[in-house]
N, C-alpha and C positions, 0 to 999 in steps of 0.2 A: 553537340558537345554539352555536357552537363555544366550548369552554372555553379561557380564556387560558392561555398557557404560564407555568408557575411558574419563577421565577428569583430569584437573589439575588447580591449581591456578596460573595464568600467572603473575599477578602483585598483590602484597598484599596491604593491606589498607594504608601502609606507602609509597607506590609508588616504592617498591623494586621489580625489575624484577627477576623472578624465572628461571634463566638460566638452571640450572640442571634439574629442573622439566619439562621445555619445551623440552629439548633434549630427555629426557626419554619418554615423551608423543609422540613426533614425531616419535620415533623409534617404539613405540607400535602400532601407527596407520599406520606405514609403508608409511609415506608421500613421502619418496624418490622414492618409486616405482611408484608413481602417475605422476611424471614428472610435467608438467604444468596443468594436468587435475585434478584440485581441486578447491574448492570454499570456501570463508570465509564469514560468515554471523554474524553480531553482532546486539545487541539491546541496546538502551539507552532510558532513560525517567525518570520520577519522582520516588522517593522511594515509595515502596509498591503499585506500579501500576500494578503488575502482570506480570512483564517481564519474570521472571524465569519460572513461570507457563506456560506462552504462549510458550516459547522455548521448554519446556519439552513435551508439547502436539504436537508441530509442528515437532520436530526433535527426539523425544524419548530420550532426554538427561536426566541427573539426577541432575540438578542444585537444590540447596537447596531452598525450597519455604517457604514463610512466613506462620507462624502459626496464623491464624486470631483470634483464641481464646486468644492469648497473646497480641493482639493489634498491631497496625502498628508500625514497628520498622525496623532498618536496618537488612537485611538478607544477602545480597551479599556485601562482602567487597572486594574492588579492582576489578580485572578482572579475571573471570574464563573462561576456554576454555574446550570444549568437542567435541567429534566426533559424528555427527549425525548418527543414526542407519538406515541401509537399504536404504540409499540414494546414488545414483550415479550421478555425480562423487563424490569422497570423499569430504565431507563438514565439515568444522570446524566451530563451533558455539561459539561466545564469549558473555558472560553475564556480562554487565558492572554494577558497583555500581550505585545505583539510585541517581539522583540529588535531590536537595532541602532537603537533610536529616538533621535532627536536630543534629545528631552526629558530623557533621563537622561545622555546624553553617553557617550563612548567608555570612560571610566574607571570609571563606576558600573555594574559588571556583577554586583554582589552579588545584587540582586533577581532578575535573570535566572536566575542559578544556583540560587537558593533555590526559585524558582517551578518551574523545570524539574525539580529534584530532587523536589519535592513531587508534581508530576504523575506522574513515573515511579514514585514509591513507592506511590501510591494507585490508579493507573489500571490497567485491564485492557488497554486499547488506547490508545496515544499516536500521534496523527497528527503527522508532521513535515512541515509545509507549506513548499514552496519553489518558486520560479520555475525553469523549465527552464534559463534563462540563468545561474542562480546555482550550478548543479551544478559542483563542483570549486573554487568560491571558498571561501576560508578562513572568513570571517566570515558571509557571506550564507547559507552552507550549514550554519551552526551547528556547525561541526566543533570549535572550541575549547570551546564551551559543553557539547556532548555528552561530550567527552573528560573534562572536569572533573567533570561529573555522574556519569559511569560510575565514576570513581575513588572518589568519595565514597560512592556506593551500595554498592560492594564492601566499604567499611570499616564502614558502618552497618547493612546489612541482609544477611540470609541469602538465598541464591539464590531468586528468585521470577520465574516466567516472565511477562514483560509483552510484549505484541505491539507492535512499532514499525512503523507503516505510513507509508512515505515517499510523500507526495502531490506529484507533479510537475505544476505548473500550466503552462498554455499550450503543451503539447507539440505541438499542432496548428497553431501559428502559421505555420509554413512551408507547411503544406498549405493554410491559408486564403489565403495569398498567391499560390498557383499559379493561373494562368489555366486555367479549365475550360470544356469544351464545355457548351452549354446543358443537355443532359440530365443533367449531373452538377454543376450549380451548388450544390446543397444536399447532395450525397453526402458522408458523413463519411469520414474517413481509414480507419476500421475496416472499411469495405466493400471496401477494396482491399488493406489490409495488416494482418497480425497484429503489433502492437507489443509487444515483450517487453523486459524488463530483466534483464540477467545481471550478477551480482556476481563480480568476479575480484580477486585480490590486486594490489597496485601493482607494475607492471613495474619501476619505478625502485628501489623499496625492497626488494622481494622477487622479484627476477627469476627465480630458480630455482623458487620455489614457483609463480609465475605460469606458467612454461613447463610445469611438472609437471602443474598443473591442466588446462591445455589439452591437453597431449599424452596424458595418461592417459585423459581423457574421450574424446578423438578416437579413440585406438586401441581402447579397450574398447568404445565404442559401435559402431564399425565392425565389430568382431568379433561383437558380439551381433546386429547387423543381418544379417551374412553367415550366421550360424548359423540365424537365423529364416527367411531366404530359402531356404537349403538344406533346412530342415525343411519349408517350404511346397511346394517343387518335388518333394520326396520323398514327400509325403503321398499315400496311396493314393487317397483320394477325388478329389484334384486330378488325379492321373494318369488316372483313369477319365474325368473330364470332358474333359481335354485330348485323349484318344484319341477320345472320342465326338464332339466338336465338329468333328473333322477330316472326318467323313463325313456328318454329319447335323445338323439343327437340334435343339438341346437345350433343352426347356422349362425356364424358371426358372434358366437358366445364370447370369445376372447376380446373382440373389439368393443362389444357393449360393456363388458365388465371393466375393461381398461378405462373407458369413458367415465363410468361411475366412480372408480377409484380415483381417477385424476380430479374429479369434482370434489370428492371427499377430502383428498390431501390438500387441494387448493384452499378449501375452507379452513383446514387446520393451520396452514401457513398464515393465512390472513389474521386468525385469532391469536396465534402464538408469536407473531412477528416481533413483539416488544420484549420478549424474554431472551435470555442468553442463547446464542446461536448453537453452541455445542450441545447444551441440554436439549434444546428444541429438536435438533436433528436426531439425537439418540432416542428420544421419546417417539419421534415420528417413525423411526425404523423398527422399534420394538413393540409398538401398540398392536 
C-alpha cells in the first residue's frame, strides 16, 4: 500500500505561522537526517490558474485542487507545504495562495507580497505560473508583485541564486483548435515545431539596447557560422571524401560526413553560446 503524502498548512490565510505544525511535519519527513541534502520548490501565480494541480502532477503531492464545476474561487488559503514523493534528494514543495483573488480585494496586497518574498527567500526553485494570454498584462503576469519583492529582497538579503522558472500554460490552445487530418488527430505540437522562448529588452523602453542585442547576436553568429563552414570545406578529410565520391562509391560516406558535421556544429555551439538563443539557432540552420 502506497504511503500517504505528508503535508501541512505552513501559514494560514490570516498570516499566522503554524510553528507546531511545521515542527511535526519536519519530524515526519525526517529532514534532520538529510543534512543539507534537500531542496525547496514553491509556486506562485494568479488564483485558479492551476498551481495546485500542476504541483500534484509533478511531485505527487496532495494539495487541494479547484472544483471547476463550482466555478473559479479561492482553493488554497495561505501557504501549504508537502513532501514530494519518490524524489531524491528530499524535496519540500510549497503551494502559495493565488494572487488577484477577489476574496482579498485589489487593495489588500500585503499578504501576496509577504508570501512571495518568503517563497523567494527560502526556495531553491520558484515556479511562476501564468496563462499564455496573460503574458504582458500588468497584474495577471505578477509584474508589480515581483518588482516589489525584488526591491525588498535586495534590501534584506545578500545575493543568493534562486532559480525562477516561468511556466506558461495553455500554449498549445491554438494548435488544439486547428483542423487536422485523421492521421494527426492526436499529434502534439512538439512533433512539428520546436517551441522556444527568447528574452529581449523592451523595444519601447530600451530601444538601443534592444537593437544592439539583436544586431550583435546576428552579426557575430553569422561570422561564427561562416568561419565554421569555411573550416569544414577546407578540412583535409572532407576534401578527400569529396574527391573520392566524384568517381566511385565510398563505403560509410554518410557516417563519416555526419561525424565531421557534428564536430563542426559543436564548435559553432561552443563559440555562439553567449548570444541570443533564437538568433543563434536561426544562423546555425541557415549557414
